[in-house]
C-alpha positions in Angstrom: 103.2 -49.8 -62.8 100.6 -50.6 -60.1 99.4 -48.1 -57.5 101.2 -50.1 -54.8 104.5 -50.0 -56.8 104.1 -46.2 -57.2 103.7 -45.9 -53.4 107.0 -47.8 -53.0 108.7 -44.9 -54.8 107.4 -42.1 -52.5 111.0 -41.3 -51.6 111.9 -40.1 -55.1 110.2 -36.7 -54.8 111.7 -35.6 -51.5 115.1 -37.0 -52.6 114.9 -35.0 -55.8 113.9 -31.8 -53.9 116.8 -32.2 -51.5 119.3 -32.8 -54.3 117.9 -29.8 -56.2 118.2 -27.6 -53.2 121.8 -28.7 -52.5 122.7 -28.2 -56.1 121.3 -24.7 -56.2 123.2 -24.0 -53.0 126.5 -25.2 -54.4 125.9 -23.1 -57.5 125.1 -20.0 -55.4 121.7 -19.7 -56.9 119.4 -19.9 -53.9 117.3 -16.9 -52.9 119.3 -16.4 -49.8 122.6 -16.4 -51.7 121.4 -14.0 -54.3 120.0 -11.6 -51.7 121.8 -8.6 -50.4 122.8 -9.1 -46.7 123.5 -6.0 -44.5 123.7 -5.2 -40.8 120.7 -3.2 -39.7 120.0 -1.4 -36.4 116.9 -0.4 -34.5 116.4 3.3 -34.8 113.1 3.5 -32.9 111.0 1.3 -30.6 107.2 1.4 -30.1 105.2 -0.2 -27.4 102.9 -3.1 -28.5 99.3 -2.1 -27.8 97.5 -3.8 -24.9 95.5 -6.8 -26.3 97.3 -7.0 -29.6 98.8 -10.3 -30.9 102.4 -11.1 -30.0 103.0 -12.7 -33.4 104.1 -9.4 -35.0 106.7 -8.9 -32.3 107.7 -5.4 -31.0 107.1 -2.6 -33.6 110.4 -1.0 -34.5 111.9 1.3 -37.1 114.8 -0.4 -38.9 117.8 1.5 -40.4 120.4 0.1 -42.8 122.5 1.2 -45.7 122.3 -0.2 -49.2 125.9 -1.1 -50.2 125.2 -0.7 -53.9 124.0 2.9 -53.7 125.2 4.0 -50.3 121.7 5.2 -49.6 120.4 5.0 -46.0 117.0 3.5 -45.5 114.9 4.0 -42.4 111.8 1.7 -42.6 109.1 0.6 -40.3 108.7 -3.1 -39.3 105.1 -4.1 -38.7 105.8 -7.8 -38.2 105.6 -8.6 -42.0 109.4 -8.4 -42.7 110.9 -11.6 -41.5 111.5 -12.6 -37.9 109.4 -11.0 -35.2 111.5 -9.1 -32.7 111.0 -10.2 -29.1 113.5 -7.9 -27.5 114.1 -4.3 -28.7 116.2 -1.4 -27.8 117.5 1.5 -29.9 120.9 0.6 -31.4 120.3 -3.2 -31.4 121.9 -4.7 -34.5 120.9 -7.8 -36.6 121.1 -8.8 -40.2 118.5 -8.2 -42.9 118.4 -9.5 -46.4 116.5 -8.3 -49.5 116.5 -8.8 -53.3 119.1 -6.7 -55.1 117.8 -3.2 -55.7 114.7 -3.8 -53.6 115.6 -2.7 -50.0 111.9 -2.1 -49.2 111.4 -5.8 -49.3 113.8 -6.4 -46.5 113.5 -9.4 -44.1 114.9 -9.5 -40.6 117.0 -12.6 -39.9 117.8 -13.0 -36.2 119.4 -16.4 -36.6 121.6 -16.6 -39.7 122.9 -20.2 -39.0 122.3 -22.1 -42.2 120.4 -19.1 -43.8 123.1 -17.6 -45.9 124.0 -20.7 -47.7 120.4 -21.5 -48.6 120.5 -25.0 -47.1 117.7 -24.7 -44.5 115.1 -26.0 -47.0 117.1 -29.0 -48.2 118.2 -29.9 -44.7 114.5 -29.9 -43.5 113.6 -32.1 -46.5 116.4 -34.6 -45.6 115.0 -34.8 -42.1 111.5 -35.5 -43.3 112.9 -38.1 -45.8 114.7 -39.9 -43.0 111.6 -40.0 -40.8 109.7 -41.4 -43.8 112.3 -44.1 -44.4 112.1 -45.1 -40.7 108.3 -45.4 -41.0 108.7 -47.3 -44.3 111.1 -49.7 -42.7 108.8 -50.3 -39.8 105.9 -51.1 -42.2 107.8 -53.1 -44.8 110.3 -55.0 -42.7 109.0 -55.1 -39.1 109.9 -53.5 -35.8 113.6 -54.6 -35.6 114.3 -52.4 -38.7 112.2 -49.7 -37.2 114.3 -49.8 -34.0 117.5 -49.5 -36.1 116.2 -46.6 -38.1 114.6 -44.8 -35.2 117.7 -45.2 -33.0 120.0 -44.0 -35.7 117.8 -41.0 -36.4 117.5 -40.2 -32.7 121.2 -40.4 -32.2 121.9 -38.2 -35.2 119.4 -35.5 -34.1 120.8 -35.5 -30.6 124.4 -35.3 -31.8 123.6 -32.4 -34.2 121.4 -30.5 -31.7 122.8 -27.2 -30.4 120.6 -27.4 -27.2 123.4 -28.4 -24.8 125.8 -25.7 -26.1 123.0 -23.1 -26.0 121.9 -24.1 -22.5 125.5 -23.9 -21.2 126.1 -20.5 -22.9 122.9 -19.2 -21.4 123.9 -20.5 -17.9 127.2 -18.7 -18.2 125.5 -15.5 -19.2 122.9 -15.9 -16.4 125.8 -16.1 -13.9 126.7 -12.5 -14.8 123.2 -11.1 -14.6 122.3 -7.7 -13.1 118.9 -7.2 -11.4 116.9 -4.0 -12.2 113.2 -3.0 -11.7 110.8 -3.8 -14.6 107.2 -3.1 -15.3 104.5 -4.8 -17.4 103.2 -2.1 -19.7 100.9 -4.2 -21.9 99.6 -7.8 -22.2 99.3 -9.4 -25.7 96.5 -11.8 -26.4 96.3 -14.6 -29.0 93.5 -17.0 -29.6 94.1 -20.6 -30.7 91.7 -23.4 -31.4 92.5 -27.0 -30.2 91.6 -30.2 -31.9 88.2 -30.2 -30.2 87.3 -26.8 -31.5 87.8 -25.1 -28.1 89.4 -21.7 -27.9 92.7 -21.3 -26.0 93.8 -17.8 -24.9 97.5 -17.1 -24.7 98.6 -14.0 -22.9 102.1 -12.5 -23.1 103.3 -9.7 -20.8 105.2 -6.8 -22.4 108.0 -5.7 -20.1 110.1 -2.6 -20.1 113.3 -2.0 -18.1 116.3 0.3 -18.1 119.8 -1.2 -17.8 122.3 0.3 -15.5 124.0 1.8 -18.6 120.8 3.7 -19.4 119.5 1.5 -22.3 115.7 1.3 -22.4 114.6 -2.3 -23.3 111.2 -3.6 -24.3 110.6 -7.3 -24.0 107.9 -9.7 -25.1 108.0 -12.1 -22.1 107.3 -15.8 -22.6 107.7 -17.3 -19.2 108.3 -16.6 -15.5 105.4 -14.3 -14.7 102.5 -15.8 -12.8 98.9 -15.0 -14.0 100.1 -13.2 -17.1 96.5 -12.2 -18.1 96.3 -10.1 -14.9 99.8 -8.7 -14.9 99.2 -5.3 -16.5 101.0 -2.6 -14.5 102.8 -5.1 -12.3 106.2 -4.1 -10.9 108.8 -6.8 -10.8 112.6 -7.5 -10.9 114.3 -8.7 -14.1 117.7 -10.2 -14.4 119.6 -9.4 -17.6 123.1 -10.2 -18.9 125.0 -6.9 -19.6 126.9 -8.5 -22.5 123.7 -9.8 -24.2 120.5 -8.0 -23.5 118.5 -10.8 -25.2 119.3 -13.0 -22.2 117.0 -12.0 -19.4 114.6 -13.6 -17.0 112.3 -12.6 -14.1 113.0 -16.0 -12.4 116.7 -17.1 -12.3 116.0 -20.4 -10.6 113.3 -21.5 -13.1 115.5 -20.5 -16.0 118.4 -22.6 -14.7 116.0 -25.5 -14.2 114.8 -25.2 -17.8 118.4 -25.3 -19.0 119.1 -28.5 -17.0 116.0 -30.1 -18.5 117.2 -29.2 -22.0 120.5 -30.8 -21.4 119.0 -33.9 -19.7 116.7 -34.4 -22.7 119.6 -34.5 -25.2 121.5 -36.9 -22.9 118.5 -39.2 -22.7 118.3 -39.1 -26.5 122.0 -40.0 -26.8 121.4 -43.0 -24.5 118.1 -44.1 -26.0 119.3 -43.8 -29.6 122.2 -46.3 -29.5 120.2 -48.6 -27.2 117.5 -48.8 -29.8 120.1 -49.5 -32.5 121.7 -52.3 -30.5 118.2 -53.8 -29.7 117.2 -53.7 -33.3 120.4 -55.4 -34.4 120.0 -58.2 -31.8 116.4 -58.8 -33.0 117.3 -59.1 -36.6 
């Protein structure tokens, strides 16, 4: 077999990996399916230090009970145990998973969609495979096939995207927000390097506020605060949803505009995808 013929079979490896992943999922043998899943709560919250990286999230102490032994574990989370926590308050609940008999190796999972069945990896592999097939079709058969493939993929991704539902849910929660005073107690700093080798500084304000019910909340803010690098000690107003404290914003109007943009993007994809398919079919 020539090298060119071997390149034609590039799809075999990702296809095999996806099939293996789905097979393990159906058999219940993925790491996520073999793990112990329990509900944990935040037992303590610390304030991120001024100038620290935001990648580790808010330092918290996590408490959960091992169902096998009934033992209660109260363990620190230093950002190395799964998802970083961007909003923290004592009593907040989320799920954690760990290998059986090894609760100290717990991992926080804030979004469990697709996680428990172990299909996140195979699903990502399938998406990459489809992208590769579209590129292959463009190279091997010309742009009409590329339009067919690209349009089909764009339509599928838009149809499967949760962005519209998420934006509408957030809009509904924002309609019930309550305004309370907040304060910037620290500013995180992360340094990135762009493709030209230049350093880019990213600053993230750390906010604290107390709800009307008396819950003290610490937030790693990502948007809505002008000049974040100079915001230490700034007093401002934050709007939060009483039914979901993870929904909050210092700028209601900007948040609603972002939701409209997210919905508009998906609508454009749903229009452009079928249009590309029809165009490709006509050109064949």
